[in-house]
C-alpha positions in Angstrom: 0.0 0.0 0.0 1.3 3.4 -1.0 0.1 6.3 1.1 0.7 10.1 1.3 0.3 11.6 4.8 0.4 15.4 5.4 1.8 16.8 8.6 3.5 13.5 9.6 6.3 15.2 11.6 4.7 14.8 15.0 1.5 14.0 17.0 -1.3 12.2 15.2 0.5 12.4 11.8 3.6 10.8 13.2 1.5 8.1 14.9 -0.3 7.3 11.7 3.1 7.0 9.8 4.4 4.7 12.5 1.4 2.5 12.4 1.3 2.2 8.6 5.0 1.5 8.5 4.4 -1.4 10.9 1.7 -2.6 8.5 4.2 -2.6 5.6 3.0 0.5 3.8 5.2 2.7 1.6 4.9 6.3 2.7 5.3 9.8 1.4 5.2 12.4 4.1 5.1 16.2 4.4 5.3 18.7 7.3 6.1 22.4 7.7 8.5 21.7 10.5 11.8 20.6 8.8 13.3 19.2 11.9 10.2 17.2 12.9 9.9 15.8 9.4 13.5 14.8 9.3 13.1 13.0 12.6 10.1 11.0 11.3 11.9 10.3 8.0 15.0 9.0 9.8 13.0 6.9 12.3 10.8 5.3 9.7 13.4 5.0 6.9 11.4 7.1 4.4 13.6 7.9 1.3 14.6 11.5 0.7 12.4 11.8 -2.4 9.3 10.9 -0.3 9.7 13.4 2.5 9.4 17.1 1.8 8.7 20.3 3.7 5.3 21.4 2.2 2.7 23.9 3.5 -0.7 22.2 3.2 -2.2 25.5 1.9 0.4 25.8 -0.9 -1.2 24.5 -4.0 1.9 24.6 -6.2 4.2 22.8 -3.7 1.5 20.2 -2.9 0.9 19.5 -6.6 4.6 19.1 -7.3 5.2 16.7 -4.4 2.2 14.5 -5.1 3.0 14.4 -8.8 6.6 13.4 -8.2 5.7 10.8 -5.6 3.0 9.2 -7.8 5.3 9.2 -10.8 8.0 7.4 -8.8 5.5 4.9 -7.3 3.5 4.3 -10.4 0.2 4.4 -8.4 -1.3 5.8 -5.2 -3.5 3.8 -2.8 -4.3 6.2 0.0 -4.2 9.8 1.2 -4.4 11.0 4.8 -5.2 14.6 5.1 -3.9 15.3 8.5 -2.4 18.8 8.4 -4.1 21.3 10.7 -3.6 24.1 13.1 -5.3 25.0 16.3 -6.1 28.6 15.3 -6.8 31.4 17.8 -8.5 31.0 21.2 -10.5 34.2 21.5 -14.0 35.6 21.2 -15.2 36.1 17.6 -15.0 39.9 18.0 -11.4 39.7 19.3 -9.8 37.8 16.5 -8.4 39.0 13.3 -9.5 38.2 9.8 -5.9 36.9 9.1 -6.3 34.4 12.0 -9.6 33.2 10.6 -8.3 32.9 7.1 -5.1 31.1 8.1 -7.0 28.5 10.0 -9.5 27.8 7.2 -6.6 27.8 4.6 -4.6 25.1 6.4 -7.4 23.0 7.9 -10.0 22.9 5.1 -8.5 24.4 1.9 -5.4 22.3 2.5 -7.4 19.1 2.4 -9.1 20.3 -0.8 -5.7 21.0 -2.4 -4.2 17.6 -1.6 -7.3 15.8 -2.6 -7.7 17.4 -5.9 -4.1 16.5 -6.9 -4.3 13.0 -5.5 -7.7 11.9 -6.9 -6.5 11.5 -10.6 -3.8 9.1 -9.4 -6.2 7.2 -7.2 -8.6 6.8 -10.1 -5.8 5.8 -12.5 -4.9 3.0 -10.0 -8.4 1.7 -9.9 -9.4 3.2 -6.5 -8.2 3.6 -3.0 -9.0 5.5 0.2 -8.9 9.0 1.6 -9.0 9.7 5.3 -9.6 13.3 6.4 -8.7 14.2 9.9 -11.5 16.4 11.4 -12.2 16.8 15.1 -14.9 16.4 17.7 -15.2 20.2 17.2 -16.5 19.2 13.8 -19.7 17.8 15.3 -20.2 19.9 18.4 -18.3 23.2 18.0 -15.9 24.8 20.5 -16.7 28.2 22.1 -13.9 30.7 21.5 -12.5 28.5 18.7 -14.8 29.5 15.9 -12.3 29.3 13.0 -11.2 25.8 14.1 -14.7 24.6 14.6 -15.9 26.0 11.3 -12.9 24.4 9.5 -13.5 21.0 11.1 -17.3 21.0 10.3 -16.2 21.8 6.8 -14.0 18.8 6.7 -16.9 16.6 7.6 -19.1 18.1 4.8 -16.2 17.8 2.4 -15.9 14.1 3.3 -19.6 13.3 2.8 -19.7 15.1 -0.6 -16.5 13.4 -1.8 -17.7 9.9 -0.8 -20.8 10.4 -3.0 -18.7 11.8 -5.8 -15.9 9.2 -5.8 -17.6 6.0 -4.8 -18.2 4.9 -8.4 -14.5 5.2 -9.0 -13.7 2.8 -6.2 -12.5 5.5 -3.9 -13.6 5.4 -0.3 -13.6 8.7 1.7 -14.0 8.9 5.5 -13.3 11.4 8.3 -11.9 10.6 11.7 -12.9 13.0 14.5 -10.3 12.8 17.4 -11.4 14.1 20.7 -9.1 15.2 23.5 -5.8 13.7 22.4 -2.9 13.5 24.8 0.1 15.5 23.9 1.7 19.0 23.7 -1.0 20.4 21.4 -3.9 19.8 23.8 -1.7 21.1 26.6 -1.5 24.4 24.8 -5.2 24.5 24.1 -5.9 23.8 27.8 -3.5 26.5 28.9 -5.0 29.1 26.6 -8.6 28.3 27.7 -7.5 28.2 31.4 -5.9 31.6 31.1 -9.1 33.0 29.5 -11.3 31.7 32.3 -8.8 32.6 35.1 -8.4 29.0 36.4 -5.5 26.6 36.7 -4.4 24.3 33.9 -5.2 21.3 36.1 -8.7 22.5 36.7 -9.2 23.1 33.0 -7.9 19.7 32.2 -10.3 18.1 34.7 -13.2 20.0 33.1 -12.1 18.8 29.7 -11.9 15.1 30.7 -15.3 15.4 32.5 -16.9 15.9 29.1 -16.1 12.3 28.1 -18.1 9.3 29.2 -14.8 7.4 29.8 -13.3 10.3 31.7 -10.0 10.1 29.8 -8.2 11.4 26.9 -7.3 9.3 23.8 -3.9 8.8 22.4 -2.5 9.5 18.9 -2.1 5.8 18.6 -5.8 5.3 19.1 -6.5 7.6 16.2 -3.8 6.0 14.0 -5.4 2.6 14.6 -8.7 3.8 13.2 -7.0 5.5 10.2 -5.1 2.2 9.4 -8.4 0.3 9.6 -10.1 2.6 7.2 -7.3 2.4 4.7 -7.1 -1.4 4.9 -9.2 -4.1 3.2 -10.9 -4.5 6.5 -12.6 -1.2 5.9 -13.4 -1.9 2.3 -17.2 -1.4 2.7 -16.9 1.8 4.8 -17.3 5.2 3.1 -18.9 8.5 3.8 -18.6 8.2 7.6 -17.4 10.6 10.3 -16.0 8.4 13.0 -15.3 9.8 16.5 -12.2 8.5 18.4 -13.0 10.5 21.5 -13.5 8.2 24.6 -17.2 8.9 24.4 -17.1 12.7 24.2 -20.5 14.0 25.3 -20.1 17.8 25.1 -17.3 20.3 24.8 
């Protein structure tokens, strides 16, 4: 299986790359962080030609990378649209248009860009699978995180529409909606929200976890396992779904 993963340098993207490598997949990976990308590349043995610093919102750079990779491979079996940013934590009247536009550009437009360049290669190979990383914020919304929530709702809509459009070409499209994922990114989100409410990080973390029925966070590995399933033959009859990996998140 030959799979392109965006933002594979750390976090969920790195975990997906590690899991697919264990499954025997050949990978092509991108990230905006050169050092993180190099670390993943070295750890997983990804050849130089298949690891490149690319901004997900850069159409030309994405097109070039996908074109070169697919020419070298001769076919493409899967695409994981993982690139995303947290965006600002602020009231809607207190954030800038630039902050809004950057969040939408990376989280939503970036998925469109990668998909539009990957689809011809998936079709040429007789089909495959696309997995779009959304968020629990893509089904509930997060107060003070309007650009992020809007972008992640958009990913779910994009996924449903693509599944209908591409199913006849043998291309399955699903979204994975992680909840509270352990790691530095959620630590930053918790700190920003705690500061806004004037409470401690520990109290904010407790409030976050109390929104899950299992009273715990999930791991990047949990998300990666679901992505690997959706890309595999075991998920061959699954398309057009938005699947939560969130420890039973009830409200946020």
